[in-house]
N, C-alpha and C positions, 0 to 999 in steps of 0.2 A: 134571308135579303141581303142578313147584313154576311153572306156570303164566308162564312164560319163552316167548316169540315168535320169540325167536331163537339158532338154531343152528349149530355146525358141520356140516359133512356124520357125521365120528365120533359127534357127540353123539345126533343124529337120531337112527340105527344101536343106542346103547346104549339108547336111553331109550323107544325106540318100545317100548308092549304089544300085539297087535294086541285082546290081552280090553277097553286102554281106546276103543275104536272103535268111534264113536257109530253106529246103525242109520241116522238122520238123513239125507238127502240132502244132498252136500255138496257146499261153495260155495265157488267159484275166488272170490276178492277182489281184483281187480285191483288197489284202491287199493291193499289191503294189499302187495301183490305190491311195486309202485310206490315202498311207504312202505319196503319190507325191501330191495332194493332201493337205497334214499338212505343206507341204514347198512353196504350190503357197499363203495359205492362214497368212501366219507367212510372211510376203514379203509385205504382204497390208498398204499401210497408214491407218490408225487406220480410215480415216475420211473415207475413202470407202471401209476399212471391213466397217463400223458401215451401210454403205448405204445396202453393201451387203446381215445382217443379220437381217435389219430391217423387214424386210416381214412375218422372220419368226421368228420375238420374237411380230409385232403386231399381228400371229396365236393366243396368246398366252398372249398376252391382258396384253404384255407389253408395257409400254409406256416411253422412260425413254424424258428428259428435253436437249433442244439442248448446253446444256450446261455439258452436261451429259456424251452427247454420246462419245465422243470420249474417254473417259475416260474405259465408259462400255467394249466399242471395246481391246483398251488398257490390262483390265484385263481379257478377257476371249480369249485375240489370240492364246497364247499358248496351252491352251486346246482344241483348234478345230480341227479335221481333216474333220468332212465338214462345211458346211454353219449353217443344221438343229441343229448340238451339242449348238447351242446362250442358245435360254433360258435355259434352264439344268444353264451352266453351272452363266447366265446374273442376273435368281433368288433370286444371292444371294443382291442383289442390293434392289428390295422390298417387302420380302417378311417379312411378323412379326415375329418375335424376341418377347417368352415367357423364360428366364431366369431358371423356376422352371420348365419346360418341356427338356428343356436341352439336349443329352444325354450328353453332358462335361461338364456339370455348375460342377460338383466337381472344374475345371480348376478354377471359381469364391471365390472357400474357401480359396485358397491360401493365408498364412500369406501377410501382408501387400493388399491385393485387394481394402482393402478398401482405404485409398489411395491412392492409383493407381486409381482407381476410379473418384476421388474429385481432384485428378491435373489435370486428363485427361477433366472436367467437366471445372472448368479455361478457359487450354487452347485452347477447341475447342471454348468455348461460348467466347471466339475473335477471330476468323476463321471470315473473315470480308464480304464473300459473301456466300450466300447459298449452290453452289458449286465449286470446284478450281480445278484446274487444272491438275492433277502426282504431277509432279512435287511440287506444294506447297503441296500437301498432306502428301508428305516426311517428307519437310521442318516441317509442324505440328509436324508429327507420332517422328521429334526426336527433338522437344520441349518438350513434353510428357515421355520420354525415358530422356532427360535429367535431369527434374523436377523428373523423378523419382527416379532414378541416384543419386542424393543429398540425398532421402530420404534414402535409401538402400540399393533398390530395383535396377537387374541388369538383364541383361536378358530373358530366356525362361519367368523370372515370370513381365513380364512388359507385351512380346506381346502374351502371351497366353492369361493369361486372359482379354485382351481388343480384339483383337480373339473373343473368343467367346462370352465375352457386349453385339459385336458390330454387329455378325451374325448371332450365336448362334451352331458354326461348330466351330471343330478343326481344319480346317484346308479348304484353297478355297483358294482366287488371293492374291496379294502381299498385305499387310494392309493399307500402303498408296493407295490401292485405294481403298478401300473401307471407307477411311477420307473421298480421295477426289469427291468419284460419289456416297456417303450415303446419304449427305445431311446435313448440320448446326444441323436442327431439330430433323432430326430422328436419327444423333446420338444423339446430350444430349438425348433423350428421350428414348431412348438405355440405357447409361450409368445410367439415375435414375431411370427404372426397374434396372440393374442388382446391384446399390445401396441398391434399394429395397432390391433386395433377399438376399441381404450378412446380414445386417442386419434384418430382420427376421431369 
């Protein structure tokens, strides 16, 4: 009666009234079902979400370390309509990145990117663990931004080149998820590849 569209099972049972059932033919709305499914996915705790998407990741030979799993789940959660979408969005954490063949490589040629990449290398080399929680990723990224700002860089001139260097893409999950979930070794390898690309 209050026009809600989302109910728990118990709420549906309590609210159901056979006298309010319409005689007109029912419509099975797949688009509405997908929308509702996405809402339920976004309500899951990251650990629970990972347990649900793990079979789909495994089917695509995507295997994440235990300490990566919640970060990966958090990173993809907002994009999922159905669980089977997970591999497409999680691929950013395992795909190889070649700056030279990246469609958005122009971002690495902007003024000051060489300085930014060197600063990022220094900060990320100081990470205490291979993988970190998303909150630590956010703090680490903040340190990179602060160091870059001290060199006169700001905003998009910091974050866009870093995104391209770390993922080979100009869009994707929040950058701090990449910092947390890619792993220190992979981050430093990708930054070094970007440095070499810029220098060449």
